[in-house]
N, C-alpha and C positions, 0 to 999 in steps of 0.2 A: 504494500500500500504506500503510495507516495502523495496522496491528496484525496480530496473528496470526503464523503461521510458515509459510514456504514451504521445502520440502525437495525438491531435485531430485537424483536419482542414477540411474545406469544400472541396468538390471535385473540381478538376481542371475545369476551365471554368465557375465557379460560377460568377454570375453578381452582386450579392449584396455585400455590405461591411461587411466582417465578424466581424469587430470590433464593428459594430452596431447591431449585431444579437446574440441571445443566441444559443450556440452550445452544451452546457452541462447543466445538471440538477442541482438539489439541493444536498447539503451535500457531494460534491466531496472532497476527501482527508480527510474525517472525521477520525481523529485518526491516520493519516499516520505517519510512523516512519522513512521512507527513500524513496529514489528514486527521479525521476524528472517527471514533467508534464508540457507540453507545449500545450496551448489551443488557437487556432486562432479564437477568438470569445469570447463572454461573458459566464460566468457560473451563475447559479442560486444562491439561498440563501445559507447561511452558508458554503461558500467555505473555505476550510482548517480549519474547526472547530477542535479544539484539535490536530492540526498538531503538531507533536513533532520532525520532522526531514526531511520532504520532502522539495524539492525546486521546485517552480512552477512559471510559467508565464502565465497570463491570460489577456484578453483585456477588462475586466470589470466584476464586481460581483454584486450580489443582496445584500439584507439586511444581516447583521450579519457576514460579511466576517471576517475571522481570529479570530473568537470568541473563547476564552479560548485557544488560541494557546500557546504552551509551547516551541517550537523550530522550526527549519527550516527557510527558506527564501521564501517569496512570493513577486512577482512583479506583480502589476496591471497596465496595460497600458491604463487605461480608468477610467470611473466613477465607484464609489462604491455605494451601497445602504446605508441605514441608519444603525447606531449602529456598525460601523466597529471597530474592536479591543476590543469589550466588553470582559472584563475578561482576556485579553491577558497578559501572565506573562513571556513569553520567545519568542525567535525567533525575526525576523525582517521582516517588510513589507516595500516595496517601492511602492509608489502610484504616478502615473502620474496625476498631478492636473492641467491640462491645463487651467481650468476656475477659479481656485483659491477658489473653494467652498468645497473642501474635508473636511476641519476642521469642517464644519457644520454637516457632516454626521458621524463623529467619536465619539465614546464613550471615552471621555478624562479621565475617572477615571483610574488613574494608568499608563497612557501611555504618552509619549512625542512625539510631532511632530517636526521633525528637518529637516534642509536642508541637502542634501547629499553632504558632503564636505570631509570627511575622505577618504584618498586615497584608503584604503581597501574597503570601501563601494562603492566608484565610480567604482573600478575594478570589484567587485562582480556584481553590477547592470549592468554594460556594458556587462560583459561576459554572464550573464543570458539572456539579450536581444539579444545578438548575437546568442546564442544557440536557442532562440525562432525563430529568423529569419531563421536560418539554417534548423531547423526541420520542420517549418510550412510554410515557404515562406511568412510570415506575412507582408503585406504592412504597417501596423501600426509600426511594429518593424523597418522596413527598413527606414521609414520616420524619426523616432526618431534617429536612428543611423546616418542617412544622415545629420542631423543638430544637432549633439550631443551637441555642446557648447550652443546652444539656448535651447535645451530640458532639459539638466541636472538640471538647476535651477527650473524647474517646477516639479521635483520629490520631494516627501515628504518621509522622513524616519520615520517609526512608530516603537517605541521600548518601552517596559515597563520600568518604572522607576527602579524597582528592578533588572531587567535583565541588564540594563545599569550599575548599581552599581556593579553587579557581574562581568561583563566584565572588568570594570575599576580596580577592586580589583585583578582580575587574571593578568591583564596587569602589574600592579604595582609589584605584587609578582614575575612575570617573569623577569621584568627589574631588580629588586633587586637581584634575583638569578644570573642573567647574570653578574651584576656588581661585586657581591661577588666572582663569579667564576673567572672573569678576574683579580680582585685584587689579588687573591691567586696565579694565574699563573704569574703575573707580578713581584711578590716579588722574589728576588734571593734565591736560595737554600743555607741555612746557611753552608752546608758542602762544597760548592764551593767557599765561600768567605774566604779569608785569614784573 
């Protein structure tokens, strides 16, 4: 996938809970470079493996989710299988950890598990869940959005240590450039000073 939007949802009138059922198979978004995917239900194993640019929302994944991911953003609104984020070097995943057991199923080599607190992260997460609700009519997404203040602390941000350092370096350079530019602009023009 290199662009566009994929929406997968059960037919109208379905009586089962999509968030508790598999709706898509294994290796979805393998090597994706762009686009969006919204899946109202669970995906199989190796979801978003080697994803380098796609943005996706899914309601659960099997083993090895986000393995070797290098970019993009993935939101999981349910349980993950084991070995989540193995070899992940870039991108960000947000996982809804309602029962507090997600860390047990994560491959912690090289990744950090953090609270979702940065305003930009909160905005990205909320916008992606809103898009999921809009495109799939997901009851899980609507429930989370309906009680956002209680749901937000249950999300875990997954980011590689090296990717976080890169983002912090870029931010510091951008801030330094901004300050330097403003310092130059604030100094008076010598030709205008008597």
